[in-house]
N, CA, C and O atoms as CSV, one atom per row, in Angstrom:
chain,resi,resn,atom,element,x,y,z
A,1,ALA,N,N,1.604,-40.537,-85.671
A,1,ALA,CA,C,2.182,-41.652,-84.622
A,1,ALA,C,C,1.256,-40.848,-83.714
A,1,ALA,O,O,1.816,-39.752,-83.729
A,2,ILE,N,N,-0.029,-40.693,-82.778
A,2,ILE,CA,C,-0.888,-40.450,-82.103
A,2,ILE,C,C,-1.915,-40.710,-83.047
A,2,ILE,O,O,-2.860,-41.226,-82.450
A,3,SER,N,N,-2.071,-40.622,-83.871
A,3,SER,CA,C,-3.208,-40.878,-85.031
A,3,SER,C,C,-3.548,-42.517,-84.737
A,3,SER,O,O,-4.694,-42.761,-84.360
A,4,ARG,N,N,-2.682,-43.555,-84.878
A,4,ARG,CA,C,-2.111,-45.209,-84.749
A,4,ARG,C,C,-2.393,-45.399,-83.306
A,4,ARG,O,O,-3.087,-46.236,-82.729
A,5,ALA,N,N,-1.685,-44.418,-82.873
A,5,ALA,CA,C,-1.187,-45.173,-81.083
A,5,ALA,C,C,-2.295,-45.205,-80.386
A,5,ALA,O,O,-3.206,-44.447,-80.718
A,6,ASP,N,N,-2.501,-46.352,-78.939
A,6,ASP,CA,C,-2.959,-47.230,-78.723
A,6,ASP,C,C,-3.728,-45.870,-77.060
A,6,ASP,O,O,-3.071,-44.919,-76.636
A,7,PRO,N,N,-4.854,-46.186,-76.639
A,7,PRO,CA,C,-5.407,-45.458,-75.867
A,7,PRO,C,C,-4.561,-45.235,-74.818
A,7,PRO,O,O,-4.844,-44.258,-74.125
A,8,ASP,N,N,-3.279,-46.086,-74.411
A,8,ASP,CA,C,-3.048,-45.572,-73.045
A,8,ASP,C,C,-1.607,-44.275,-73.355
A,8,ASP,O,O,-1.175,-43.525,-72.479
A,9,ALA,N,N,-0.953,-44.343,-75.245
A,9,ALA,CA,C,-0.357,-43.858,-75.511
A,9,ALA,C,C,-0.678,-42.375,-76.081
A,9,ALA,O,O,0.148,-41.463,-76.113
A,10,VAL,N,N,-1.903,-42.299,-76.487
A,10,VAL,CA,C,-2.930,-41.280,-76.434
A,10,VAL,C,C,-3.205,-40.937,-74.707
A,10,VAL,O,O,-4.162,-40.173,-74.830
A,11,ALA,N,N,-3.103,-40.975,-74.087
A,11,ALA,CA,C,-3.236,-40.450,-72.977
A,11,ALA,C,C,-2.124,-39.968,-72.124
A,11,ALA,O,O,-2.285,-39.428,-71.029
A,12,ILE,N,N,-1.135,-40.168,-72.622
A,12,ILE,CA,C,-0.187,-40.137,-72.049
A,12,ILE,C,C,0.853,-38.321,-73.033
A,12,ILE,O,O,1.640,-37.416,-72.756
A,13,TYR,N,N,0.264,-38.714,-73.859
A,13,TYR,CA,C,0.422,-37.394,-75.286
A,13,TYR,C,C,-0.005,-36.099,-74.254
A,13,TYR,O,O,0.536,-35.153,-73.682
A,14,ALA,N,N,-1.585,-36.826,-74.444
A,14,ALA,CA,C,-2.388,-35.604,-73.905
A,14,ALA,C,C,-2.042,-35.038,-72.551
A,14,ALA,O,O,-2.122,-33.822,-72.372
A,15,ALA,N,N,-1.591,-36.006,-71.409
A,15,ALA,CA,C,-0.669,-35.530,-70.755
A,15,ALA,C,C,0.176,-34.721,-70.440
A,15,ALA,O,O,0.205,-34.198,-69.326
A,16,ASP,N,N,0.673,-34.579,-70.995
A,16,ASP,CA,C,2.093,-34.782,-71.498
A,16,ASP,C,C,1.703,-32.763,-72.004
A,16,ASP,O,O,2.149,-31.774,-71.423
A,17,LYS,N,N,1.001,-32.787,-72.918
A,17,LYS,CA,C,0.776,-31.139,-72.534
A,17,LYS,C,C,-0.116,-30.495,-72.002
A,17,LYS,O,O,-0.169,-29.309,-71.675
A,18,VAL,N,N,-0.944,-31.444,-71.906
A,18,VAL,CA,C,-1.802,-30.348,-70.468
A,18,VAL,C,C,-0.744,-30.164,-69.172
A,18,VAL,O,O,-1.225,-29.400,-68.335
A,19,ALA,N,N,0.442,-30.629,-68.846
A,19,ALA,CA,C,1.349,-30.133,-67.793
A,19,ALA,C,C,2.064,-29.623,-68.488
A,19,ALA,O,O,2.467,-28.900,-67.577
A,20,LYS,N,N,2.826,-29.199,-69.583
A,20,LYS,CA,C,3.304,-27.960,-71.207
A,20,LYS,C,C,2.164,-26.911,-70.241
A,20,LYS,O,O,2.161,-26.340,-69.150
A,21,LEU,N,N,1.175,-27.111,-71.524
A,21,LEU,CA,C,0.621,-25.572,-70.726
A,21,LEU,C,C,0.475,-25.265,-69.215
A,21,LEU,O,O,0.904,-24.197,-68.778
A,22,ARG,N,N,0.226,-25.643,-68.877
A,22,ARG,CA,C,-0.019,-25.077,-67.406
A,22,ARG,C,C,1.659,-24.441,-67.187
A,22,ARG,O,O,2.040,-23.301,-66.923
A,23,GLU,N,N,2.102,-25.182,-67.324
A,23,GLU,CA,C,3.734,-24.330,-67.375
A,23,GLU,C,C,4.125,-23.816,-67.818
A,23,GLU,O,O,5.251,-23.431,-67.504
A,24,LEU,N,N,3.191,-23.216,-69.412
A,24,LEU,CA,C,3.123,-21.666,-69.463
A,24,LEU,C,C,2.501,-21.232,-69.254
A,24,LEU,O,O,2.863,-20.106,-69.595
A,25,ARG,N,N,1.338,-21.117,-68.751
A,25,ARG,CA,C,0.304,-20.510,-67.467
A,25,ARG,C,C,1.580,-19.324,-67.479
A,25,ARG,O,O,1.825,-18.285,-68.091
A,26,ILE,N,N,2.493,-20.515,-65.955
A,26,ILE,CA,C,3.044,-20.101,-64.722
A,26,ILE,C,C,3.940,-18.881,-65.301
A,26,ILE,O,O,3.905,-17.743,-64.834
A,27,VAL,N,N,4.772,-19.303,-66.422
A,27,VAL,CA,C,5.460,-18.476,-66.987
A,27,VAL,C,C,5.003,-16.587,-67.525
A,27,VAL,O,O,5.424,-15.455,-67.290
A,28,ILE,N,N,4.057,-17.154,-68.230
A,28,ILE,CA,C,2.703,-15.656,-68.087
A,28,ILE,C,C,2.273,-15.335,-67.620
A,28,ILE,O,O,1.675,-14.300,-67.913
A,29,ALA,N,N,2.146,-16.087,-66.120
A,29,ALA,CA,C,1.120,-15.258,-65.068
A,29,ALA,C,C,2.702,-14.369,-63.799
A,29,ALA,O,O,2.334,-13.600,-62.911
A,30,THR,N,N,3.931,-14.608,-63.941
A,30,THR,CA,C,4.540,-14.397,-63.519
A,30,THR,C,C,6.240,-13.633,-63.955
A,30,THR,O,O,7.135,-13.216,-63.219
A,31,THR,N,N,6.122,-13.712,-65.546
A,31,THR,CA,C,7.101,-13.045,-66.138
A,31,THR,C,C,6.267,-11.959,-66.452
A,31,THR,O,O,5.042,-12.077,-66.420
A,32,ARG,N,N,7.096,-10.420,-66.892
A,32,ARG,CA,C,7.118,-9.095,-67.295
A,32,ARG,C,C,7.278,-9.249,-68.894
A,32,ARG,O,O,8.405,-9.308,-69.385
A,33,ASP,N,N,5.765,-9.332,-69.932
A,33,ASP,CA,C,6.176,-8.923,-71.209
A,33,ASP,C,C,6.240,-10.141,-71.571
A,33,ASP,O,O,6.191,-10.210,-72.800
A,34,TYR,N,N,6.320,-11.059,-71.115
A,34,TYR,CA,C,6.573,-12.411,-71.985
A,34,TYR,C,C,4.842,-12.711,-72.930
A,34,TYR,O,O,3.734,-12.877,-72.418
A,35,GLU,N,N,5.115,-12.691,-73.994
A,35,GLU,CA,C,4.292,-13.422,-74.949
A,35,GLU,C,C,3.910,-15.236,-75.299
A,35,GLU,O,O,4.214,-15.410,-74.119
A,36,PRO,N,N,3.698,-16.068,-75.594
A,36,PRO,CA,C,3.710,-17.452,-75.875
A,36,PRO,C,C,3.603,-17.126,-77.467
A,36,PRO,O,O,2.768,-16.415,-78.026
A,37,ASP,N,N,4.896,-17.989,-78.142
A,37,ASP,CA,C,5.586,-18.984,-79.058
A,37,ASP,C,C,3.372,-18.902,-80.210
A,37,ASP,O,O,2.399,-19.556,-79.836
A,38,ARG,N,N,3.385,-17.970,-81.392
A,38,ARG,CA,C,2.212,-18.546,-81.786
A,38,ARG,C,C,2.101,-19.985,-82.848
A,38,ARG,O,O,1.123,-20.587,-83.292
A,39,GLU,N,N,3.803,-20.225,-83.024
A,39,GLU,CA,C,3.619,-21.528,-82.678
A,39,GLU,C,C,3.238,-22.583,-82.652
A,39,GLU,O,O,2.559,-23.405,-83.268
A,40,GLN,N,N,4.222,-22.317,-81.183
A,40,GLN,CA,C,4.179,-23.113,-80.052
A,40,GLN,C,C,2.527,-23.304,-79.757
A,40,GLN,O,O,2.148,-24.470,-79.863
A,41,LEU,N,N,1.430,-22.245,-79.378
A,41,LEU,CA,C,0.092,-22.744,-79.714
A,41,LEU,C,C,-0.599,-22.655,-80.472
A,41,LEU,O,O,-1.722,-22.210,-80.238
A,42,ASP,N,N,-0.167,-23.093,-81.854
A,42,ASP,CA,C,-0.641,-23.848,-82.890
A,42,ASP,C,C,-0.658,-25.161,-82.764
A,42,ASP,O,O,-1.558,-25.980,-82.950
A,43,HIS,N,N,1.119,-25.337,-82.218
A,43,HIS,CA,C,0.956,-26.510,-82.142
A,43,HIS,C,C,-0.303,-27.570,-81.128
A,43,HIS,O,O,-0.710,-28.728,-81.226
A,44,TYR,N,N,-0.516,-26.655,-80.384
A,44,TYR,CA,C,-1.482,-27.307,-78.801
A,44,TYR,C,C,-2.676,-27.457,-79.349
A,44,TYR,O,O,-3.268,-28.530,-79.228
A,45,TRP,N,N,-3.295,-26.256,-80.137
A,45,TRP,CA,C,-4.121,-26.821,-80.749
A,45,TRP,C,C,-4.825,-27.544,-82.168
A,45,TRP,O,O,-5.960,-27.582,-82.642
A,46,ALA,N,N,-3.673,-28.009,-82.495
A,46,ALA,CA,C,-3.058,-28.979,-83.087
A,46,ALA,C,C,-3.243,-30.657,-82.481
A,46,ALA,O,O,-3.448,-31.818,-82.834
A,47,SER,N,N,-3.026,-29.872,-81.442
A,47,SER,CA,C,-3.056,-31.495,-81.295
A,47,SER,C,C,-4.065,-32.076,-80.487
A,47,SER,O,O,-4.328,-33.279,-80.498
A,48,LEU,N,N,-4.767,-31.020,-79.616
A,48,LEU,CA,C,-5.851,-30.999,-79.146
A,48,LEU,C,C,-7.342,-31.716,-80.853
A,48,LEU,O,O,-8.210,-32.586,-80.929
A,49,GLU,N,N,-6.718,-30.560,-81.872
A,49,GLU,CA,C,-7.590,-30.875,-83.021
A,49,GLU,C,C,-7.329,-32.524,-83.004
A,49,GLU,O,O,-8.251,-33.320,-83.183
A,50,LEU,N,N,-6.159,-32.867,-82.801
A,50,LEU,CA,C,-5.804,-34.516,-83.641
A,50,LEU,C,C,-6.636,-35.509,-82.912
A,50,LEU,O,O,-7.498,-36.235,-83.407
A,51,LEU,N,N,-6.012,-35.399,-80.839
A,51,LEU,CA,C,-7.246,-35.701,-79.842
A,51,LEU,C,C,-8.985,-35.982,-79.755
A,51,LEU,O,O,-9.675,-36.971,-79.507
A,52,GLU,N,N,-9.200,-34.875,-80.021
A,52,GLU,CA,C,-10.933,-34.822,-80.706
A,52,GLU,C,C,-10.845,-35.742,-82.126
A,52,GLU,O,O,-11.496,-36.755,-82.383
A,53,ALA,N,N,-10.440,-35.471,-82.461
A,53,ALA,CA,C,-10.720,-36.647,-83.684
A,53,ALA,C,C,-10.704,-37.704,-83.984
A,53,ALA,O,O,-11.409,-38.302,-84.797
A,54,ARG,N,N,-9.155,-38.351,-82.779
A,54,ARG,CA,C,-9.425,-39.738,-82.967
A,54,ARG,C,C,-11.047,-40.543,-81.556
A,54,ARG,O,O,-11.168,-41.645,-81.021
A,55,ASP,N,N,-12.273,-38.735,-81.486
A,55,ASP,CA,C,-12.886,-39.879,-80.380
A,55,ASP,C,C,-12.739,-40.094,-79.320
A,55,ASP,O,O,-13.492,-40.710,-78.566
A,56,VAL,N,N,-10.883,-39.202,-78.914
A,56,VAL,CA,C,-10.668,-40.028,-77.418
A,56,VAL,C,C,-11.979,-38.212,-75.808
A,56,VAL,O,O,-11.970,-37.038,-75.435
A,57,ALA,N,N,-12.477,-39.130,-75.717
A,57,ALA,CA,C,-13.367,-38.004,-74.811
A,57,ALA,C,C,-12.894,-38.740,-73.516
A,57,ALA,O,O,-13.520,-39.621,-72.927
A,58,THR,N,N,-11.166,-38.002,-73.036
A,58,THR,CA,C,-11.042,-37.979,-71.658
A,58,THR,C,C,-10.422,-36.984,-70.288
A,58,THR,O,O,-9.361,-36.380,-70.444
A,59,PRO,N,N,-10.724,-36.946,-69.766
A,59,PRO,CA,C,-10.747,-36.026,-68.792
A,59,PRO,C,C,-9.484,-35.186,-69.630
A,59,PRO,O,O,-9.717,-34.096,-70.150
A,60,LEU,N,N,-7.998,-35.887,-69.700
A,60,LEU,CA,C,-7.268,-34.759,-70.151
A,60,LEU,C,C,-7.439,-34.470,-71.461
A,60,LEU,O,O,-6.776,-33.460,-71.696
A,61,VAL,N,N,-8.214,-34.997,-72.813
A,61,VAL,CA,C,-8.783,-33.951,-73.330
A,61,VAL,C,C,-9.486,-32.675,-73.283
A,61,VAL,O,O,-9.055,-31.671,-73.852
A,62,ARG,N,N,-10.552,-32.709,-72.617
A,62,ARG,CA,C,-11.271,-32.000,-71.492
A,62,ARG,C,C,-10.468,-30.495,-70.840
A,62,ARG,O,O,-10.694,-29.290,-70.947
A,63,GLN,N,N,-9.492,-31.291,-70.170
A,63,GLN,CA,C,-8.468,-30.282,-69.507
A,63,GLN,C,C,-8.009,-29.624,-70.770
A,63,GLN,O,O,-8.805,-28.745,-71.101
A,64,LEU,N,N,-7.106,-29.737,-71.499
A,64,LEU,CA,C,-6.437,-29.518,-72.159
A,64,LEU,C,C,-7.037,-28.260,-73.095
A,64,LEU,O,O,-6.412,-27.211,-73.252
A,65,ARG,N,N,-8.455,-28.557,-73.738
A,65,ARG,CA,C,-9.169,-28.168,-74.264
A,65,ARG,C,C,-9.318,-26.466,-72.955
A,65,ARG,O,O,-9.130,-25.278,-73.219
A,66,PHE,N,N,-9.560,-26.874,-72.151
A,66,PHE,CA,C,-9.213,-25.775,-70.765
A,66,PHE,C,C,-8.216,-24.905,-71.010
A,66,PHE,O,O,-8.558,-23.801,-71.436
A,67,GLU,N,N,-6.970,-25.137,-70.838
A,67,GLU,CA,C,-5.635,-24.299,-71.303
A,67,GLU,C,C,-5.815,-24.210,-71.764
A,67,GLU,O,O,-4.979,-23.352,-72.044
A,68,LEU,N,N,-6.543,-24.277,-72.811
A,68,LEU,CA,C,-6.078,-23.626,-73.925
A,68,LEU,C,C,-6.874,-22.899,-73.939
A,68,LEU,O,O,-6.390,-21.862,-74.394
A,69,GLU,N,N,-8.397,-22.697,-73.591
A,69,GLU,CA,C,-9.128,-21.555,-73.879
A,69,GLU,C,C,-8.931,-20.315,-73.531
A,69,GLU,O,O,-8.881,-19.205,-74.061
A,70,ALA,N,N,-8.761,-21.134,-71.769
A,70,ALA,CA,C,-7.796,-19.890,-70.549
A,70,ALA,C,C,-6.834,-19.017,-71.110
A,70,ALA,O,O,-6.764,-17.945,-70.508
A,71,LEU,N,N,-6.133,-19.130,-71.997
A,71,LEU,CA,C,-4.370,-19.018,-72.625
A,71,LEU,C,C,-5.459,-17.869,-73.651
A,71,LEU,O,O,-5.314,-16.656,-73.798
A,72,ALA,N,N,-6.827,-19.023,-74.401
A,72,ALA,CA,C,-6.696,-17.624,-75.542
A,72,ALA,C,C,-7.343,-16.453,-75.029
A,72,ALA,O,O,-6.892,-15.396,-75.471
A,73,ILE,N,N,-8.700,-16.336,-73.848
A,73,ILE,CA,C,-9.692,-16.068,-73.789
A,73,ILE,C,C,-9.243,-15.337,-71.788
A,73,ILE,O,O,-9.511,-14.300,-71.181
A,74,LEU,N,N,-8.646,-16.331,-71.536
A,74,LEU,CA,C,-8.325,-15.652,-70.493
A,74,LEU,C,C,-6.902,-15.574,-69.694
A,74,LEU,O,O,-6.728,-16.033,-68.565
A,75,PRO,N,N,-5.612,-14.704,-70.732
A,75,PRO,CA,C,-5.134,-14.342,-70.393
A,75,PRO,C,C,-4.189,-14.490,-68.947
A,75,PRO,O,O,-4.601,-13.497,-68.348
A,76,PRO,N,N,-3.245,-15.081,-68.093
A,76,PRO,CA,C,-2.657,-13.986,-66.839
A,76,PRO,C,C,-3.280,-12.591,-66.677
A,76,PRO,O,O,-3.973,-12.286,-67.648
A,77,ASP,N,N,-3.235,-11.923,-65.979
A,77,ASP,CA,C,-2.159,-10.940,-66.068
A,77,ASP,C,C,-0.994,-10.667,-65.483
A,77,ASP,O,O,-0.841,-10.377,-64.296
A,78,ALA,N,N,-0.018,-10.776,-66.455
A,78,ALA,CA,C,1.264,-10.286,-65.944
A,78,ALA,C,C,2.153,-9.647,-64.762
A,78,ALA,O,O,3.199,-9.874,-64.153
A,79,THR,N,N,1.074,-8.683,-64.808
A,79,THR,CA,C,1.545,-7.947,-63.996
A,79,THR,C,C,1.894,-8.250,-62.383
A,79,THR,O,O,2.897,-8.139,-61.679
A,80,ALA,N,N,0.575,-8.674,-62.197
A,80,ALA,CA,C,0.198,-9.354,-61.320
A,80,ALA,C,C,1.178,-10.028,-60.022
A,80,ALA,O,O,1.211,-9.753,-58.822
A,81,GLY,N,N,1.693,-10.703,-60.580
A,81,GLY,CA,C,2.715,-10.940,-60.495
A,81,GLY,C,C,4.117,-11.062,-59.978
A,81,GLY,O,O,4.682,-12.097,-59.626
A,82,GLY,N,N,4.648,-9.679,-59.991
A,82,GLY,CA,C,5.702,-8.801,-60.372
A,82,GLY,C,C,5.815,-7.386,-60.479
A,82,GLY,O,O,6.875,-6.877,-60.843
């Protein structure tokens, strides 16, 4: 549905994904031995690909890429919070 949605709906979709990834990063940073579900992360990457394929060059899409890359490259140290 997002591949055919109007720009406002796409922006809301992207904002939702960014918010959920930020929440996930908080959980990872504050919970010992927590590892994100691979399927969940694959869903976020697929969402990003869909948004980029639509050529949606909004700050939200760039932020979604940042959040995903931050999880993949620089995951927070789960032991730092506790």
